[in-house]
C-alpha positions as CSV (number, residue, x, y, z in Angstrom):
1,M,-48.5,-15.2,12.3
2,P,-50.3,-11.9,12.9
3,R,-48.7,-8.7,12.0
4,Y,-48.8,-5.6,14.3
5,T,-50.2,-2.4,12.9
6,R,-47.5,0.2,12.8
7,P,-48.0,3.9,12.4
8,A,-46.0,5.9,9.9
9,N,-42.5,6.9,11.3
10,S,-42.9,4.4,14.1
11,D,-39.2,3.4,13.8
12,Y,-38.3,6.8,15.2
13,A,-40.1,6.0,18.5
14,E,-39.3,2.3,18.5
15,D,-35.6,2.7,19.1
16,P,-35.9,4.7,22.3
17,I,-38.7,2.5,23.6
18,K,-36.6,-0.6,23.1
19,A,-33.5,1.1,24.5
20,F,-35.1,2.1,27.8
21,G,-36.6,-1.4,27.9
22,N,-38.5,-1.5,31.2
23,I,-38.8,0.3,34.6
24,M,-35.8,-1.6,35.9
25,Q,-33.5,-0.4,33.1
26,A,-34.9,3.1,33.4
27,T,-34.2,3.1,37.1
28,I,-30.7,1.9,36.6
29,I,-30.1,4.8,34.1
30,G,-31.6,7.3,36.5
31,H,-29.5,6.1,39.4
32,L,-26.3,6.1,37.4
33,R,-27.0,9.6,36.1
34,K,-27.0,10.8,39.8
35,N,-24.2,8.4,40.9
36,P,-21.8,7.7,38.0
37,G,-19.0,5.1,38.3
38,L,-20.8,2.5,40.4
39,T,-20.2,-1.3,40.2
40,R,-23.0,-3.8,39.7
41,A,-23.0,-4.6,43.4
42,E,-23.2,-1.0,44.4
43,I,-26.1,-0.4,42.0
44,G,-27.9,-3.5,43.3
45,E,-27.4,-2.5,46.9
46,A,-28.6,1.1,46.3
47,L,-31.7,0.0,44.4
48,E,-32.3,-3.1,46.6
49,I,-32.3,-5.5,43.6
50,P,-30.3,-8.7,43.0
51,K,-26.9,-8.3,41.3
52,M,-28.0,-10.6,38.5
53,T,-31.0,-8.4,37.7
54,V,-28.6,-5.5,37.6
55,A,-26.2,-7.4,35.4
56,N,-28.9,-8.3,32.9
57,G,-30.2,-4.8,32.8
58,L,-26.7,-3.3,32.3
59,E,-26.0,-5.8,29.5
60,K,-29.1,-4.7,27.6
61,L,-28.3,-1.0,28.2
62,M,-24.8,-1.5,27.0
63,E,-26.0,-3.2,23.8
64,V,-28.0,-0.2,22.9
65,G,-25.2,2.2,23.9
66,L,-26.9,3.9,26.8
67,I,-24.3,2.7,29.4
68,I,-20.5,2.7,29.3
69,A,-18.4,0.1,31.2
70,D,-15.0,1.1,32.5
71,P,-13.0,-0.9,31.7
72,P,-14.9,-2.2,28.7
73,R,-16.3,-5.7,29.2
74,D,-14.1,-7.2,26.5
75,V,-11.0,-5.8,28.2
76,A,-11.9,-6.4,31.9
77,V,-10.3,-9.5,33.5
78,R,-12.2,-11.9,35.7
79,G,-12.6,-10.4,39.2
80,Q,-11.8,-6.8,38.1
81,R,-14.3,-4.2,39.2
82,V,-16.2,-2.7,36.3
83,R,-17.7,0.7,36.9
84,Y,-20.6,2.0,34.9
85,T,-21.6,5.4,33.7
86,V,-24.4,6.7,31.5
87,D,-23.8,8.0,28.0
88,D,-25.7,11.2,28.7
89,A,-25.7,12.3,25.0
90,R,-27.2,9.1,23.9
91,V,-29.9,9.1,26.7
92,T,-30.8,12.7,25.9
93,E,-31.1,11.8,22.2
94,M,-33.5,8.9,23.0
95,V,-35.6,11.1,25.4
96,M,-35.9,13.8,22.8
97,R,-37.0,11.3,20.2
98,L,-39.7,10.1,22.5
99,E,-40.8,13.6,23.3
100,Q,-41.1,14.4,19.6
101,V,-43.3,11.4,19.1
102,L,-45.4,12.3,22.1
103,G,-45.9,15.8,20.9
104,E,-43.7,17.5,23.6
105,F,-41.7,19.4,20.9
């Protein structure tokens, strides 16, 4: 199996790149930063994307600690509305790491 060439210190940039994932996840983060405390349905409606797409994106963002669910997913009962907010400190950290790798700092 071929190995990818990796520059020195690439791990520093890899975490933020994986955390933001794709344009959909980045859009969810941006929308929640401006409109904290929304449900999956509200996010989907505002961004005009299916709820399952939102659910998948939110799940990935929670796994990397960029999004916070209230109540937490392991505590929420079926049918209970879960509201989502951005962990601004974590997002800012990831953005700063990318900026350093890109030479912005």
